[in-house]
C-alpha positions as CSV (number, residue, x, y, z in Angstrom):
1,M,3.3,-14.5,-30.8
2,T,5.5,-13.4,-33.7
3,G,9.2,-12.9,-33.2
4,P,11.1,-10.5,-30.8
5,V,9.7,-7.0,-30.3
6,R,12.0,-4.1,-30.7
7,P,12.0,-1.6,-27.7
8,R,10.2,1.6,-28.5
9,R,10.1,5.1,-27.2
10,A,6.8,6.5,-26.0
11,T,4.8,8.0,-28.8
12,G,2.9,11.3,-28.8
13,S,4.2,14.8,-28.0
14,R,6.1,15.4,-24.8
15,G,3.5,17.9,-23.7
16,S,0.5,15.6,-24.2
17,R,2.2,12.7,-22.5
18,M,3.1,14.9,-19.6
19,A,-0.4,16.2,-19.2
20,R,-2.0,12.8,-19.3
21,G,0.6,11.0,-17.2
22,S,1.3,13.6,-14.6
23,R,-2.3,14.0,-13.6
24,V,-2.7,10.2,-13.3
25,A,0.4,9.8,-11.2
26,R,-0.8,12.6,-9.0
27,G,-4.2,11.1,-8.2
28,A,-3.0,7.5,-8.5
29,S,-1.9,6.4,-5.1
30,A,0.6,6.5,-2.4
31,I,3.8,8.1,-3.9
32,A,6.5,7.4,-1.3
33,A,9.4,9.7,-2.0
34,G,12.6,8.1,-1.4
35,A,11.1,4.6,-1.1
36,V,13.6,1.8,-1.0
37,V,12.5,-1.5,-2.4
38,A,14.6,-4.7,-2.6
39,L,13.1,-6.6,-5.5
40,L,14.7,-9.0,-7.9
41,A,15.9,-7.2,-11.0
42,G,15.5,-8.5,-14.5
43,C,12.4,-9.6,-16.4
44,V,11.6,-13.0,-15.0
45,A,8.8,-14.8,-16.9
46,D,7.2,-18.2,-16.3
47,A,8.6,-21.3,-18.0
48,S,6.2,-20.9,-21.0
49,S,7.3,-17.3,-21.7
50,T,10.3,-16.6,-23.9
51,A,12.8,-13.8,-23.9
52,D,15.5,-12.6,-26.3
53,S,19.2,-12.4,-25.5
54,D,18.7,-8.9,-24.1
55,G,16.1,-10.0,-21.7
56,G,13.2,-8.5,-23.6
57,L,10.1,-10.7,-23.7
58,T,9.3,-12.2,-27.1
59,S,6.2,-14.1,-26.2
60,V,3.8,-14.6,-23.3
61,P,1.0,-17.1,-23.8
62,G,-2.3,-15.1,-24.2
63,L,-0.6,-11.7,-24.2
64,P,-0.9,-9.7,-27.4
65,D,2.2,-8.5,-29.2
66,A,1.0,-4.9,-28.7
67,A,1.3,-5.3,-25.0
68,L,4.8,-6.7,-25.3
69,E,5.8,-3.7,-27.3
70,V,4.9,-1.5,-24.4
71,M,6.6,-3.7,-21.8
72,N,9.8,-4.0,-23.8
73,Q,10.6,-0.2,-23.7
74,P,14.1,0.6,-22.6
75,Q,13.0,2.2,-19.3
76,Y,11.8,-1.2,-18.1
77,A,14.8,-3.3,-19.3
78,D,16.2,-3.7,-15.8
79,G,12.8,-4.3,-14.2
80,R,10.1,-6.9,-14.4
81,W,6.5,-7.2,-15.3
82,L,4.0,-9.5,-13.6
83,I,0.5,-10.1,-15.0
84,S,-2.4,-12.4,-14.1
85,V,-5.7,-12.4,-16.0
86,Q,-8.6,-14.7,-15.3
87,D,-12.1,-15.2,-16.9
88,L,-14.6,-14.6,-14.1
89,E,-17.2,-16.8,-15.6
90,T,-15.1,-19.9,-16.5
91,G,-12.3,-19.5,-14.0
92,E,-9.8,-20.0,-16.9
93,T,-6.4,-18.3,-16.5
94,L,-5.8,-16.5,-19.7
95,I,-2.4,-14.8,-19.0
96,D,0.1,-15.8,-16.4
97,L,3.4,-13.9,-16.3
98,D,5.0,-14.6,-12.9
99,G,1.5,-14.4,-11.4
100,D,2.6,-16.4,-8.3
101,K,5.6,-14.1,-7.5
102,L,5.5,-11.5,-4.8
103,A,5.9,-7.8,-5.7
104,E,5.2,-4.4,-4.2
105,P,1.8,-3.1,-5.3
106,G,1.8,0.4,-3.8
107,S,-1.7,1.8,-3.2
108,F,-3.3,-1.2,-4.8
109,V,-3.2,-2.5,-1.2
110,K,-6.4,-0.5,-0.6
111,T,-8.2,-3.3,-2.4
112,Y,-7.3,-5.5,0.6
113,S,-8.1,-3.0,3.3
114,A,-11.2,-1.4,1.9
115,G,-12.3,-4.8,0.6
116,A,-12.0,-6.3,4.1
117,A,-14.3,-3.6,5.5
118,W,-16.7,-4.3,2.7
119,V,-16.8,-8.0,3.3
120,K,-17.2,-7.4,7.1
121,W,-20.0,-4.8,7.0
122,G,-21.3,-4.5,3.5
123,P,-21.7,-1.3,1.5
124,E,-24.8,0.0,3.3
125,H,-23.1,0.0,6.7
126,T,-22.9,3.4,8.5
127,I,-21.4,4.6,11.8
128,T,-22.8,7.3,14.1
129,T,-20.7,10.1,15.7
130,P,-22.4,11.3,18.9
131,V,-22.2,14.4,21.0
132,K,-22.6,13.3,24.6
133,Q,-23.8,15.5,27.5
134,S,-22.4,15.4,31.0
135,G,-24.2,17.4,33.6
136,T,-27.7,18.9,33.6
137,V,-29.4,21.6,31.7
138,T,-31.1,24.4,33.7
139,D,-32.8,27.3,31.9
140,G,-30.9,26.4,28.7
141,T,-27.5,26.3,30.3
142,L,-25.6,23.0,30.5
143,A,-23.7,22.8,33.8
144,G,-21.2,20.3,32.4
145,D,-19.4,19.3,29.2
146,L,-20.3,18.4,25.6
147,V,-18.2,15.5,24.4
148,L,-17.8,14.9,20.7
149,V,-16.9,11.2,20.4
150,G,-14.9,10.4,17.2
151,Q,-15.9,7.2,15.4
152,G,-13.6,7.3,12.4
153,D,-16.1,8.9,10.0
154,L,-14.0,9.7,6.9
155,T,-15.9,12.8,5.7
156,M,-18.1,14.0,8.6
157,G,-20.6,15.4,6.2
158,G,-18.1,17.5,4.4
159,R,-18.3,15.7,1.1
160,T,-21.9,14.8,0.8
161,K,-23.6,15.8,-2.4
162,A,-27.3,16.7,-2.6
163,D,-28.1,13.1,-3.8
164,G,-26.4,11.6,-0.8
165,T,-23.3,10.3,-2.6
166,V,-19.7,11.3,-1.9
167,D,-18.0,14.0,-3.9
168,F,-14.4,13.9,-5.0
169,T,-12.1,15.4,-7.5
170,N,-9.9,13.3,-9.7
171,L,-6.8,14.7,-8.0
172,D,-7.8,15.2,-4.3
173,H,-6.5,17.8,-1.9
174,N,-4.7,15.1,0.1
175,D,-2.1,15.0,-2.7
176,A,-1.9,18.8,-3.2
177,N,1.6,19.3,-1.8
178,P,3.6,16.7,-3.7
179,L,1.6,16.8,-6.9
180,P,0.4,19.8,-9.0
181,G,-3.2,20.2,-10.1
182,A,-5.3,19.2,-7.1
183,T,-8.7,20.9,-6.8
184,L,-11.4,21.2,-4.2
185,T,-15.0,20.0,-4.0
186,T,-17.7,22.6,-3.5
187,E,-19.2,21.2,-0.3
188,D,-18.7,22.9,3.1
189,P,-16.1,20.8,5.0
190,L,-17.7,21.9,8.3
191,A,-21.2,20.8,7.3
192,G,-21.3,17.9,9.7
193,L,-20.2,20.0,12.7
194,D,-22.8,22.5,11.8
195,D,-25.4,19.8,11.8
196,L,-24.3,18.5,15.2
197,A,-24.3,22.1,16.6
198,E,-27.8,22.7,15.4
199,Q,-29.0,19.5,17.1
200,V,-27.4,20.6,20.3
201,K,-29.4,23.9,20.1
202,A,-32.6,22.0,19.3
203,A,-32.0,19.9,22.4
204,G,-32.5,23.0,24.5
205,I,-28.9,23.9,25.2
206,D,-28.2,27.6,24.7
207,A,-25.0,27.8,26.7
208,V,-22.3,25.5,28.0
209,S,-20.7,26.5,31.3
210,G,-18.3,23.6,31.2
211,D,-16.1,22.6,28.3
212,V,-16.2,21.0,24.9
213,V,-14.0,17.9,24.6
214,V,-13.2,15.7,21.7
215,D,-12.9,12.0,22.7
216,D,-10.5,10.4,20.2
217,R,-9.7,7.3,22.2
218,L,-11.5,4.8,19.9
219,F,-8.2,3.9,18.3
220,V,-4.6,5.1,18.0
221,G,-2.5,4.9,14.9
222,E,-0.2,6.6,12.5
223,L,0.8,6.5,8.9
224,A,4.0,7.8,7.5
225,G,4.7,9.6,10.8
226,K,1.3,11.3,10.9
227,P,-1.6,10.5,13.3
228,V,-4.6,8.4,12.2
229,T,-7.4,9.3,14.6
230,P,-11.1,8.7,14.9
231,I,-11.9,12.4,14.5
232,V,-11.6,13.6,10.9
233,I,-12.6,17.1,9.8
234,N,-11.7,18.0,6.2
235,Q,-9.4,15.0,6.2
236,N,-7.6,17.0,9.0
237,L,-6.2,19.5,6.5
238,L,-6.4,23.2,6.0
239,D,-6.7,24.0,2.3
240,I,-4.9,27.1,1.0
241,L,-5.8,28.2,-2.5
242,I,-3.3,30.6,-4.0
243,T,-4.3,32.8,-6.9
244,P,-1.8,34.8,-9.0
245,G,-1.9,38.5,-9.1
246,A,-0.5,40.8,-11.8
247,E,3.1,40.1,-12.8
248,G,5.5,41.4,-10.1
249,E,2.7,41.7,-7.5
250,P,1.9,39.4,-4.5
251,A,-0.5,36.5,-5.0
252,T,-3.7,36.2,-2.9
253,A,-4.9,33.2,-1.0
254,A,-8.0,31.8,0.7
255,M,-7.8,29.3,3.6
256,T,-10.6,26.7,4.0
257,P,-12.0,26.1,6.5
258,A,-11.4,29.3,8.3
259,V,-11.0,28.2,11.9
260,A,-9.3,30.0,14.8
261,P,-6.5,30.5,15.7
262,W,-5.0,29.7,12.3
263,K,-3.6,32.6,10.3
264,L,-1.9,32.7,6.9
265,D,1.4,34.5,6.1
266,L,1.4,34.5,2.3
267,Q,4.8,35.1,0.8
268,V,4.1,34.1,-2.8
269,E,5.1,36.5,-5.6
270,T,3.6,36.5,-9.1
271,V,6.1,36.0,-11.9
272,A,5.9,36.2,-15.7
273,P,4.3,33.4,-17.7
274,G,6.8,30.8,-18.6
275,E,9.2,31.7,-15.8
276,E,10.1,28.9,-13.4
277,A,7.7,29.0,-10.5
278,E,7.0,26.8,-7.5
279,V,4.8,27.2,-4.4
280,A,6.4,25.5,-1.4
281,P,4.4,23.3,1.0
282,P,3.1,25.3,4.0
283,Q,5.2,25.5,7.1
284,L,4.5,26.8,10.6
285,S,6.1,30.2,11.4
286,P,9.1,29.9,13.8
287,D,7.7,32.9,15.6
288,D,4.0,31.8,16.0
289,P,2.8,28.2,16.0
290,T,-0.6,29.3,14.8
291,T,0.6,31.1,11.7
292,I,1.1,29.1,8.5
293,V,3.7,30.4,6.1
294,V,3.3,29.7,2.4
295,S,6.2,31.0,0.2
296,G,7.3,30.8,-3.4
297,T,6.3,32.0,-6.8
298,I,3.4,31.5,-9.2
299,N,3.0,32.4,-12.9
300,A,0.7,35.3,-13.8
301,D,-1.3,33.1,-16.2
302,A,-1.5,30.0,-13.9
303,D,-4.6,28.5,-12.5
304,P,-5.0,28.8,-8.7
305,V,-2.5,26.5,-6.9
306,L,-3.7,24.4,-3.9
307,R,-1.5,23.6,-0.9
308,V,-2.5,22.0,2.3
309,Y,-1.4,22.1,6.0
310,E,-1.7,18.8,7.8
311,F,-2.7,18.9,11.5
312,E,-0.5,17.2,14.1
313,D,-3.3,17.5,16.6
314,P,-6.6,16.8,14.8
315,A,-8.6,16.7,18.1
316,T,-7.7,20.3,19.0
317,F,-8.6,21.5,15.5
318,A,-11.9,19.6,15.7
319,R,-12.7,21.0,19.1
320,T,-12.2,24.6,18.0
321,A,-14.1,24.0,14.8
322,F,-17.0,22.5,16.8
323,I,-17.1,25.4,19.3
324,E,-17.3,27.8,16.4
325,A,-20.1,25.8,14.9
326,L,-21.9,25.9,18.2
327,G,-21.6,29.7,18.1
328,R,-23.1,29.8,14.6
329,A,-26.0,27.8,15.9
330,G,-26.6,30.1,18.9
331,V,-24.9,28.1,21.6
332,T,-22.3,29.9,23.7
333,V,-19.4,28.1,25.3
334,A,-17.6,29.5,28.3
335,A,-14.4,27.6,27.8
336,D,-11.4,28.9,25.8
337,P,-12.1,27.8,22.2
338,V,-8.5,27.6,21.1
339,K,-6.8,25.8,24.0
340,P,-5.5,22.2,23.5
341,N,-8.2,19.6,23.6
342,P,-8.7,18.8,27.4
343,D,-8.9,15.1,26.9
344,D,-7.3,14.5,30.3
345,S,-10.6,15.6,31.8
346,L,-12.6,12.8,30.2
347,A,-14.1,10.0,32.2
348,D,-13.3,6.4,31.2
349,Q,-14.7,5.3,27.8
350,A,-17.5,3.2,29.3
351,T,-18.7,6.1,31.4
352,V,-18.7,8.4,28.3
353,E,-20.5,5.9,26.3
354,A,-23.2,5.7,28.9
355,L,-23.9,9.4,28.8
356,P,-27.0,10.6,26.9
357,A,-26.4,11.8,23.3
358,V,-27.8,15.2,22.5
359,A,-26.7,15.1,18.8
360,E,-25.7,12.4,16.3
361,L,-24.2,12.4,12.9
362,E,-24.6,9.4,10.6
363,S,-21.8,8.7,8.2
364,L,-22.1,8.1,4.5
365,P,-22.7,4.4,3.7
366,L,-19.5,2.4,3.6
367,G,-19.9,2.0,-0.1
368,E,-19.5,5.8,-0.5
369,E,-16.6,5.9,1.9
370,V,-14.9,3.2,0.0
371,T,-15.6,5.0,-3.3
372,Y,-13.7,8.0,-1.9
373,V,-10.8,5.9,-0.7
374,M,-10.5,4.0,-4.0
375,K,-11.2,6.7,-6.6
376,I,-8.6,9.1,-5.3
377,S,-6.4,6.7,-3.3
378,Y,-6.9,8.2,0.1
379,N,-4.1,6.8,2.2
380,R,-5.3,7.9,5.7
381,G,-8.8,6.8,4.8
382,A,-7.8,3.3,4.0
383,Q,-5.8,3.1,7.2
384,T,-8.7,4.4,9.1
385,L,-10.8,1.5,7.8
386,I,-8.2,-0.8,9.2
387,C,-8.4,1.1,12.5
388,R,-12.2,0.7,12.5
389,L,-11.8,-3.1,12.0
390,A,-9.4,-3.1,15.0
391,A,-11.9,-1.2,17.2
392,D,-14.7,-3.5,16.2
393,A,-12.6,-6.4,17.4
394,G,-12.0,-4.6,20.8
395,Q,-8.6,-3.3,20.0
396,T,-7.4,0.3,20.2
397,D,-4.1,-0.3,18.4
398,C,-4.7,0.3,14.7
399,D,-1.9,-2.2,13.8
400,A,-4.2,-5.0,15.2
401,G,-6.6,-4.3,12.4
402,M,-4.3,-5.9,9.8
403,A,-4.7,-9.3,11.4
404,V,-8.4,-8.7,11.6
405,A,-8.5,-7.9,7.9
406,G,-6.4,-11.0,7.2
407,Q,-8.9,-13.2,9.1
408,I,-11.8,-11.6,7.2
409,W,-10.3,-12.5,3.9
410,A,-9.3,-16.0,5.1
411,D,-12.9,-16.6,6.1
412,A,-14.1,-15.4,2.7
413,G,-11.9,-18.0,1.0
414,L,-8.8,-16.0,0.1
415,D,-5.4,-17.7,0.3
416,T,-3.9,-15.0,2.5
417,L,-0.3,-16.4,2.1
418,G,-0.4,-14.8,-1.4
419,A,0.0,-11.4,0.4
420,S,2.3,-9.9,3.0
421,L,0.9,-6.6,4.3
422,I,1.9,-4.1,6.9
423,D,-0.6,-1.3,6.4
424,G,-3.9,-0.6,4.7
425,S,-2.8,2.2,2.5
426,G,0.0,0.7,0.4
427,L,3.2,2.3,1.6
428,E,6.6,0.7,1.1
429,G,6.9,-2.9,2.5
430,N,3.7,-4.5,1.3
431,L,3.9,-7.5,-1.0
432,I,1.3,-9.4,-3.1
433,T,1.2,-11.8,-5.9
434,P,-0.9,-10.8,-9.0
435,E,-2.9,-14.0,-8.9
436,N,-3.8,-13.3,-5.2
437,A,-5.1,-9.9,-6.2
438,V,-7.1,-11.6,-9.0
439,E,-8.5,-14.0,-6.4
440,I,-9.8,-11.0,-4.4
441,Q,-11.7,-9.8,-7.5
442,T,-13.1,-13.3,-8.1
443,L,-14.4,-13.4,-4.5
444,M,-15.9,-10.0,-4.8
445,A,-17.5,-10.8,-8.2
446,E,-19.5,-13.6,-6.5
447,R,-21.2,-11.2,-4.1
448,P,-24.6,-9.8,-4.7
449,D,-23.1,-6.3,-4.4
450,A,-20.4,-7.1,-7.0
451,E,-21.4,-4.2,-9.3
452,A,-21.3,-1.7,-6.4
453,W,-17.8,-2.9,-5.5
454,R,-16.7,-2.6,-9.1
455,D,-18.0,0.9,-9.3
456,T,-15.9,2.1,-6.4
457,M,-12.7,1.7,-8.5
458,P,-11.3,4.3,-10.9
459,I,-12.6,3.8,-14.4
460,L,-10.1,3.9,-17.3
461,G,-10.3,7.2,-19.1
462,V,-13.3,8.4,-17.0
463,D,-12.6,9.3,-13.4
464,G,-10.4,9.1,-10.3
465,S,-6.8,8.2,-10.7
466,L,-7.5,6.8,-14.2
467,A,-9.3,9.8,-15.6
468,D,-6.6,10.7,-18.1
469,V,-5.3,7.2,-18.8
470,Q,-6.2,5.8,-22.3
471,A,-9.1,8.3,-22.5
472,D,-9.2,8.0,-26.3
473,S,-8.9,4.2,-26.3
474,P,-11.9,1.9,-27.2
475,A,-11.2,0.4,-23.7
476,A,-12.1,3.6,-21.9
477,G,-15.1,3.1,-19.6
478,K,-14.7,-0.6,-19.6
479,V,-11.8,-1.2,-17.2
480,F,-12.5,-0.7,-13.5
481,A,-9.2,-0.9,-11.6
482,K,-7.2,0.3,-8.6
483,T,-3.9,2.0,-9.2
484,G,-0.7,1.8,-7.2
485,T,2.5,3.8,-7.3
486,L,5.8,3.9,-5.4
487,L,8.4,6.4,-6.5
488,G,12.0,6.4,-5.5
489,G,15.3,7.8,-6.6
490,D,18.7,6.7,-7.8
491,S,21.1,9.2,-6.4
492,F,24.1,7.1,-7.5
493,N,23.1,7.6,-11.1
494,G,21.1,10.8,-10.9
495,R,17.9,9.3,-12.2
496,Y,14.3,8.5,-11.2
497,R,13.2,5.1,-10.1
498,L,9.7,3.8,-10.5
499,A,9.7,1.2,-7.7
500,T,6.2,0.0,-8.7
501,K,3.2,0.8,-10.9
502,T,0.2,-1.4,-10.4
503,L,-3.2,-1.7,-12.0
504,G,-5.7,-4.3,-11.1
505,G,-9.5,-4.9,-11.0
506,V,-12.0,-6.1,-13.6
507,M,-12.8,-5.4,-17.2
508,D,-15.6,-5.9,-19.7
509,T,-13.8,-7.1,-22.8
510,E,-14.5,-6.3,-26.5
511,D,-16.2,-9.7,-26.9
512,G,-18.3,-9.3,-23.8
513,R,-16.3,-11.4,-21.4
514,E,-15.7,-10.2,-17.8
515,L,-12.1,-10.6,-16.7
516,A,-10.2,-10.1,-13.4
517,F,-6.7,-8.8,-13.9
518,T,-3.6,-7.5,-12.2
519,I,-0.6,-5.8,-13.9
520,I,2.5,-4.8,-12.0
521,V,5.8,-3.3,-13.3
522,N,8.6,-3.1,-10.8
523,Q,11.9,-1.1,-11.1
524,G,11.6,1.2,-14.1
525,F,14.2,3.9,-14.6
526,S,14.2,7.3,-16.4
527,D,16.5,10.3,-16.6
528,D,13.6,12.7,-16.0
529,I,10.2,12.7,-14.3
530,Q,8.5,12.4,-17.7
531,G,9.4,8.7,-17.8
532,V,7.7,8.1,-14.4
533,F,4.6,9.8,-15.7
534,D,4.7,7.7,-18.9
535,A,4.5,4.5,-16.8
536,N,0.9,5.4,-16.0
537,D,-0.1,5.4,-19.6
538,D,2.0,2.3,-20.3
539,V,0.4,0.1,-17.7
540,G,-3.0,1.5,-18.8
541,E,-2.2,0.7,-22.4
542,V,-1.3,-2.9,-21.5
543,A,-4.7,-3.2,-19.8
544,A,-6.4,-1.6,-22.8
545,V,-4.7,-4.0,-25.2
546,I,-5.9,-7.0,-23.2
547,Q,-9.4,-5.6,-23.0
548,Q,-9.5,-5.3,-26.8
549,A,-8.0,-8.7,-27.5
550,Y,-10.6,-10.7,-25.6
């Protein structure tokens, strides 16, 4: 390496950097507003790396100067970079910058949770969600209940494309409230429920004189204060797509799926192009707990804006949606379709399991579920996989799934002491070393399904949370990596704090080598949100430089 590198400002126009970076940040991963991280400040390199008097790195063995130029920018002067790169064929460590030190990885943790499910079951594994029948059928009428038994299916048929693969957008609806630009897929989110309802009709049931009940007892968990349950319909969200009207006129909106008793009170006005505008996250009306209020302003020339309402009681929502699906299939239900899910009427789980199934919905293969989780960094989906591991081990508490995942990795040969994890999604409080993350990739690369695993990850400049990162680089399409982001604030100084930005996976290099890598930057600061967005391109640029150098 040649001499100290001067810090530089990000190049390119502000607008183009914002467009690229913001979209990546949005889809990237768990962005935990207000996250507090206690990490060692300062750039701490290993003994073979050198730094100048200001703490800027002047050389790191194996790391090109072009990468150092990115890393030595002023916004990272009080933070630290950690990098581990290994040749998958030879096992040689090519770059080691504090690779054995713990750091917060953000949503990169999904590599551990989704990977554990992959190692346990394999990518072709599916689960089956049944509808059970209690009572008998006479002349087409069921004198008893239908019981929809949740199994943790992440999509319930609502994202299945015609070719049987999962559909996703690069910025998914799960991130629509905190981050602008989310879009919807074209599939019907109620398709799985419609399938089940049609099977019930085909089984000879035309009417249900009892009730419809959702059994969501397989596991119990939460993530960031919201429930993680084994019943998941449209990711347990209502999508509200707001379209601007003429300047000075009210906007219009469509709510998907349209399920009783939910109503929309739209209080969004259309303002002039260029005028400051913001659509607030949906809130329940103080006068009616079934009315969702969306307020704010939208520019007359804006694309439709997506906002989502997240259910506190997914089982009740699923029950109503299923009763409506039964109605569409020609099955009438005597019970009140909008009352709370009557789970207190359920028999014990063993009794329910022994009931005959009148309908069954097979999930997408695990490989497709993992693709959805990894490409768009689906937090609740990753945690649901941990819950499914717990349930498979006979536990109902989702937290028990973390120990199950740890044992799976230990049995696979991972040194699990290189990670300290508290959830499967990557919220604040998880720690890994870069070399431990690289070890996971080396283990996965030895599997016969290694290519399928690689393809679940976002691809640099192509799709998912990396769709707009280094899209014009020669490295685009050759780096397969999971992102991770934790964003906090510095109220004391009135600035933004990037607690962490992580990128790790595998790459096909310019010279045809296959490398496993992890890049983490902790504690970057900026006066505006632009600097946070720039970090996405910066970490991607470091990866692209390494890809080209080898």
